[in-house]
N, C-alpha and C positions, 0 to 999 in steps of 0.2 A: 473874248468866247463866251457866249449868251449862256443864260440861266439853262437852258432848254437841253444846249449842249453839253454843259459842265455834267448836269444831272444825268444825258445819255451817259458820258464817256467812265462816269461814276459806276452806273449798272455794268458796263462793258468788263471794268477792272473787278468789280465786285465777281461776275461770272468766271474771267480770268482764274483768280484766287478760289474758285470753289472745284474748278475741275482739276487744279492743283491740288488741293487740300481736304477738299470733304471725299470720303469713301463713295457713296451715294448718289453725288454730282460725277463723280468720276467715271461712275459704272455705267451711265447713259448712255444710249446710242439714238440714232434717229429713229430705228424700228420701238427703242423703248418709249422714245417719248409721244408716239405716234397718237397713242389714244388717250394721253393725258392732253395733248394739243385738243384733240377733237371735244373732251369732255369741259375744257379750258373754253372752247367757244359758243357751246352749248350753255355754259354759265354765264356768259356776255350775253347772250341772244334772250336769255333769260330775264336778266336785270333789265336790258332793253324793254321788253315786253311788260314788265312790271314797273317801266320808267322812274327806275332806282337808280338814280345820279351817282350817290355815293357806291352804287353795287356796278356801275360801268366804270367808273373811274377805276376799282379795285379789279377788277376783270380785264382792263383795257392794259394795265402794269403785269399781269399775269400773262398776256398773252403776248408783250414786248420782251417777257423773259423768257419766254419760249422761243422766240425770233433771235434775240442775242446766243440762247444757248445753242440753236440750230446753228448759227454762222460761226459758234466757237468749235462745235465738232467740226464741220467743213473746213475752217482753217487747219484743226489738228489733221485732218485725214489728209490736206493739199488738195480740197475740192475746189472751194473758193473761200475766201475772204468776206469778212463783215463787209467792207469798204466796197466788194465788186457787187455783195446785194445790194447798197444804197444806192449804187453808180447805177446799176442796173434799172432798178424802178425810176430812176431821176429820169433816164434816157427814154424809158419808154412812156412814161408820162407827157415830154417834151414832143417825143414823135407822134403818137397817138392825139394830140390838141394843136391841131396846127391852124387851129383857130386862133388860139391863143401865141404861138409861136411860131406862125407861118403866115400866111396870107390866105387863107382860107374862108369864107365865110360862112355863119349859120344863122339860121332862123329863131332856132329854139333848142330843145334838149333832142327831140328827137330825131334833128338833121345831126346831134353830136353823138348818137347812137349809132344810127346807120356809119359815118364815118369810120367811128372806131371798128365797124364790122369791117369794112372794105379793106381798113388798113390791117387788119389782124390776116386777111385772105392773102393780101399783097407778100406778108409776111411768110408766107408759106401755110396757112390753113388748107385743108384741102373741103370743110364745110362749115359753116357757120355755125351747126351744133355742135361742131368738135370741141369749143373750148368748154361745155360743160362738164363737170368732173362726173364721172361714174358713179363715186361713192357718195354722192350726196343723197340726203333722204328723199324717198320717189316727191312728193308732194313739191319740193322746194326745186329737185329738178325738173318737173311738170312748168312749174311759174319760169322758171331759164329756159326752157327750151323753148315754150311762147312766146319769149321776150327775142328769142333769135332770130326765130324764125320771122316775128313782125319786120327785124330791120330787112326784110327782105322784099317785102310785100306781101308776105303770105298770112296774110289777118284780116278778119271778119271788118267790115263798114261802120258796125254798129251795135249796141248790145243786147236789141232785138232780136237780130239775125243771131248772139251767142245764144240768146235765150230756148230760140226757136230749135236749135239742136241740142240742147238740153233735153229739151221735152221729148226732140226723134228719142235718143239716147235711152231716154225714162223709158219709154214706149218699147224700144227693143231689149232691153233687162225685162221688161214682164213678160215678153215673147221668148225671152230665154229662159226663164223662171217655170215657162209652162214647158221646155223639151224635158226638165229636168238633168240635163248637162251639165254637170256643174265647172265644165272648163269653160262652157259656154257663158253660164251665168258670171263667171268673175270677168273673163274679156269684156262684155258688156257693161258691169259694174266697174272694171279700170276704165271704160273709156267713157262713162257718167261722170266719173269722178272727174275725169280730164277736162270735160264739158265744163265742170260748175269751176274747175279753178280757173279756169278760161273767161267765164260770165264775171269772178271776184276782178281778175284783172279790169276787166270793164268798168265793173265799178270804183275801180282804183283801191281793193280791196285787198291788204297780204292774204291770203288764203291761207298761209302758213301760222301766220301771226293769231289771225281771228282763231281758226280752229285751237290753237293754245289757250286763246284765251277763255274757251267754252270750256276744255279741259280742265283750267284751274277754276273757274264758276261750278264746274258739275263736283270736282273737288270737296270745296267750300259748302256748296251746299249738302253733299253726300253725309262729308262728317258734321254739321250741325245737325242734319237729320239723327245721326249716332248718338249726341250728345242729348237730344232733345226727347230720343226712346229710353235712355239711360234715364235721364232723371225722371223719370216716369215708370220707372222699374220695369224694363222690359228691354229685350234683344232684338236688334231686327231680323232675325231669324227665326223668330216666334209671332213675328207680327203679318199679317196678310200684306196684299198689295194694296190692297185700299187705304189702310191703316198708314202707313207710309207715304202712298201719294197722298193722304191728307195734311201730313207732318211738312211733305216737300212743298207741297200748295202755299202752306204758313208762311214757309221759309222765304219763298218767292215774294210775297204778298209786303214781308216784312222790309223786303230791298235788302236782304242779307245775301249780295253777290249771285 
């Protein structure tokens, strides 16, 4: 037995023992675990954004625990076993990689993605968009919808065309603002953001990650601004915008994120 297999078996046995002996673990259901799993996913994403490899390792362990946890509950409920979970993903990977396990030829990763979507349609999907989870955050969902549509050829030819669309949506938003119709303003703002996310794809930028990096940068700069104000015996709420802006620009020039 490999070291990896032995370590996995150890985790499975620990989970089994916890379900039998620990009141908290015994009480959990798939419903009660759901929100915790979402939180763990975001913690993993945060570690990835920070390029924190120790954090990634730790969060992957937490995610693996959740997988084993769900599988244990599934077995207790006579719904499925951990082996069925593992066998299922193995068979899916083999079936969806005919260029590795069959005689299909591909030239690049885009061919792989297109074949993947075709295979899913053959499996009974009614739309290329049906595999996008409804509960995804809106920005991530937009990225996935655009990627899915691309696999059937619904895609701009170049980034210049996408930028023209961004400018068009900006104009429509300005017109909507003039109407003072809040519903129309929201619609046009959404269209503009969707177009910018599309443009990010053409720049090979992860829009979600880019925004999160900006969020973190804002947090760091703002907290530095608060600290500098306090060190001067001031409070931000008592300062003018010009005074705060001067500190902000100073922090930027110092390269503090």
